[in-house]
C-alpha positions as CSV (number, residue, x, y, z in Angstrom):
1,M,313.0,134.0,194.9
2,S,311.6,131.1,196.9
3,L,313.1,127.6,196.8
4,F,310.3,126.4,194.6
5,G,310.7,129.4,192.3
6,E,314.4,128.5,191.8
7,Y,313.3,125.1,190.5
8,G,310.7,126.6,188.1
9,V,307.6,125.7,190.2
10,A,305.1,128.5,190.0
11,F,302.2,127.0,191.9
12,V,301.9,124.2,194.4
13,P,298.5,122.4,194.1
14,H,296.3,120.9,196.8
15,Y,293.7,118.5,195.2
16,T,290.4,118.3,196.9
17,P,286.8,117.1,196.3
18,L,284.8,120.0,194.9
19,H,282.3,119.8,197.7
20,Y,284.9,120.7,200.3
21,L,285.6,124.0,198.5
22,P,283.0,126.1,200.5
23,F,284.7,125.1,203.8
24,I,288.2,125.8,202.6
25,L,287.4,129.2,201.1
26,R,285.3,130.4,204.0
27,D,288.1,129.4,206.4
28,G,290.9,130.7,204.2
29,K,293.2,127.8,205.2
30,L,294.3,124.4,204.2
31,R,294.2,122.5,207.4
32,S,295.7,119.3,208.9
33,K,293.3,116.7,210.3
34,P,293.8,117.7,214.0
35,S,293.2,121.3,213.0
36,L,290.0,120.3,211.1
37,R,288.8,118.4,214.2
38,E,289.3,121.5,216.3
39,E,286.9,123.2,213.8
40,G,284.2,120.6,214.5
41,F,284.7,118.2,211.6
42,E,284.2,114.5,212.3
43,D,286.3,111.6,210.9
44,T,283.7,111.1,208.2
45,H,285.0,114.3,206.6
46,F,288.3,112.6,205.8
47,R,289.0,110.1,203.1
48,S,288.7,106.7,204.7
49,K,291.4,105.0,202.7
50,S,294.2,107.6,203.6
51,Y,293.6,109.5,206.8
52,R,294.3,106.5,209.1
53,H,297.6,105.8,207.3
54,D,298.6,109.5,207.4
55,Q,298.1,109.5,211.2
56,G,299.5,106.0,211.9
57,R,302.7,106.8,210.0
58,G,303.3,110.0,212.0
59,F,302.1,112.5,209.4
60,G,298.7,113.4,210.8
61,E,299.6,116.9,211.8
62,Y,300.2,118.1,208.2
63,A,298.2,119.8,205.5
64,F,299.1,118.0,202.3
65,L,300.0,119.6,198.9
66,T,302.1,118.1,196.1
67,L,304.5,119.1,193.3
68,D,302.8,116.6,191.0
69,Q,300.6,118.3,188.4
70,A,298.6,115.1,187.6
71,P,298.9,112.6,190.5
72,R,297.5,109.1,189.9
73,I,295.0,109.4,192.7
74,L,293.5,112.5,191.1
75,G,293.3,110.6,187.8
76,A,291.5,107.8,189.4
77,K,288.9,110.0,191.1
78,L,288.2,111.9,187.8
79,K,288.0,108.6,185.9
80,G,285.3,107.6,188.4
81,G,283.4,110.8,187.6
82,F,284.1,112.4,191.1
83,P,284.3,116.2,190.9
84,H,287.6,117.5,192.2
85,V,289.5,120.8,191.9
86,A,293.0,122.0,192.5
87,I,293.7,124.8,194.9
88,E,297.0,126.2,193.5
89,I,299.1,128.1,195.9
90,P,301.7,130.5,194.4
91,E,305.3,129.5,195.2
92,T,305.9,132.9,196.9
93,A,303.5,131.9,199.7
94,F,306.1,129.4,200.9
95,D,308.8,132.0,201.6
96,E,307.9,132.1,205.3
97,V,306.3,128.7,205.6
98,D,308.0,125.8,207.5
99,F,307.2,123.2,205.0
100,H,308.7,119.7,204.6
101,L,309.0,117.4,201.6
102,C,308.4,113.7,201.2
103,R,309.1,111.8,198.0
104,Y,306.9,108.9,199.0
105,N,303.1,108.8,199.0
106,V,302.6,108.9,202.8
107,A,299.2,107.1,202.6
108,F,300.2,104.3,200.2
109,T,303.9,103.5,200.4
110,R,304.4,100.0,201.9
111,V,308.1,100.3,203.0
112,L,308.0,101.7,206.5
113,R,310.3,101.9,209.5
114,R,308.4,99.9,212.1
115,D,308.2,96.4,213.6
116,G,312.0,96.2,213.5
117,L,312.2,96.9,209.8
118,P,314.7,99.5,208.6
119,G,312.4,101.3,206.2
120,R,313.7,103.5,203.4
121,P,317.3,104.6,203.7
122,E,318.1,108.1,204.7
123,G,320.0,110.6,202.5
124,S,320.5,110.4,198.7
125,G,317.4,112.5,198.1
126,N,315.2,110.6,200.5
127,G,315.5,112.9,203.5
128,R,315.7,111.7,207.1
129,Y,313.6,110.2,209.9
130,Y,312.2,112.6,212.5
131,E,310.2,111.9,215.7
132,D,307.7,109.0,215.2
133,K,307.8,109.2,211.4
134,Q,307.9,105.9,209.6
135,I,308.9,107.5,206.3
136,P,311.9,109.9,205.7
137,S,311.3,113.5,204.8
138,A,313.3,116.6,204.0
139,R,313.3,119.4,206.5
140,T,316.6,121.2,206.0
141,E,317.2,123.3,202.9
142,A,320.1,121.0,202.0
143,D,317.9,117.9,202.1
144,K,315.1,119.7,200.2
145,R,317.5,120.7,197.4
146,E,318.9,117.2,197.2
147,M,315.4,115.8,196.9
148,L,314.3,118.3,194.3
149,D,317.5,117.9,192.3
150,K,317.0,114.1,192.1
151,Y,313.3,113.7,191.9
152,L,311.4,116.8,190.9
153,N,311.4,115.8,187.2
154,D,311.1,112.1,187.8
155,P,307.7,111.0,186.3
156,K,307.6,108.1,188.8
157,T,307.9,110.3,191.9
158,M,305.2,112.4,193.6
159,I,306.8,114.8,196.0
160,E,304.4,115.8,198.7
161,V,304.7,119.2,200.3
162,L,303.8,119.0,204.0
163,V,302.8,122.0,206.0
164,P,302.5,121.6,209.8
165,G,299.1,122.7,211.2
166,A,297.6,124.9,208.5
167,L,298.5,127.0,205.5
168,E,296.9,130.4,204.9
169,I,295.5,130.7,201.5
170,P,296.9,133.9,199.7
171,V,294.7,136.2,197.7
172,D,296.6,135.2,194.5
173,M,295.8,131.5,194.6
174,R,294.0,129.8,191.7
175,I,291.2,127.3,191.6
176,T,291.6,124.9,188.7
177,C,288.6,122.8,187.6
178,F,288.5,119.9,185.2
179,H,285.0,120.3,183.7
180,D,283.0,123.3,182.5
181,D,280.2,122.5,185.0
182,D,282.7,122.5,187.9
183,V,283.9,125.9,186.8
184,Q,280.4,127.3,187.1
185,I,279.9,125.6,190.5
186,A,283.3,127.0,191.8
187,Q,282.4,130.5,190.6
188,D,279.0,130.2,192.4
189,I,280.9,129.2,195.6
190,V,283.3,132.1,195.2
191,R,280.4,134.5,194.9
192,G,278.4,132.9,197.7
193,I,281.3,133.3,200.1
194,N,282.1,136.8,198.8
195,C,285.7,136.1,197.9
196,P,286.0,137.5,194.4
197,Q,289.8,137.8,194.6
198,Y,290.1,134.1,193.9
199,V,290.6,133.1,190.2
200,V,288.6,130.1,188.9
201,Q,289.9,128.5,185.7
202,L,289.5,125.4,183.5
203,S,292.4,123.1,183.1
204,N,293.9,123.0,179.6
205,D,295.4,119.6,180.1
206,L,293.3,117.4,182.3
207,K,289.6,117.0,181.8
208,Y,286.9,114.4,182.8
209,K,283.2,113.7,182.6
210,P,281.3,113.9,185.9
211,K,278.7,111.3,186.8
212,K,275.2,112.7,187.2
213,Q,274.6,111.1,190.6
214,H,277.8,112.5,192.0
215,Q,276.9,115.9,190.6
216,Q,273.6,115.8,192.4
217,N,275.1,114.7,195.7
218,V,277.8,117.5,195.4
219,A,275.2,120.1,194.5
220,Y,273.1,119.3,197.6
221,Y,276.2,119.3,199.8
222,I,277.4,122.6,198.5
223,D,274.0,124.3,198.7
224,T,273.7,123.2,202.3
225,A,277.2,124.4,203.2
226,L,276.6,127.8,201.6
227,A,273.3,128.2,203.4
228,D,274.6,127.2,206.9
229,P,278.2,128.3,207.8
230,D,278.0,126.1,210.9
231,W,277.2,122.9,209.0
232,R,279.9,120.3,209.1
233,G,278.9,117.9,206.4
234,N,276.8,114.8,206.0
235,G,279.4,112.1,205.5
236,L,279.7,112.4,201.7
237,E,283.0,110.8,201.1
238,Y,284.0,109.7,197.6
239,D,286.1,106.7,198.6
240,K,282.8,105.1,199.7
241,V,280.7,106.2,196.7
């Protein structure tokens, strides 16, 4: 049993705008920002309010997942009518993955180790500082267990799962949508890319009402991405909509 399995975690989600799904499924990976740039994606592909913080705080080389089943940022996006989905990776996929944990939201925490300030303290479930990181993280199994023991069931804490470089998407992953329309779109993407092994489902707990204009923008984006595998987007980025 994997570490996550021991703690009762069956799936680890990565939340993403629906219109990124064709790229992710065709590639078969969740990628870090440098890895995405190597694939030809410009900075306009990234969320403007978070990617600079991720890089500036020393965490740019990671693909981001979370143990939070309903993070606040997802709730905010859905409340605004922005189509998002969860790519849920089974816990067994992390058996051979060198992942790290961070109990602070890397992009939004304001207590950092820089400019002579001490930042968050090490230990006691916080992890430790590594390289140029301005936020502590857990890398050793002992530190991961200490963080999970203390914060996994804390409703005020969103533990981020950080995978260096890229994470291969296993065949038994799930795509969870939050509206019936999005389920149909995700199923069309799965068929369009010819990856029927991926399960598409509707969330039983979290739902929203998409805005018509956002749906239209997303539909155009997805149609273009499916028609042209070499296309790298048109700058559609929901933090600016």
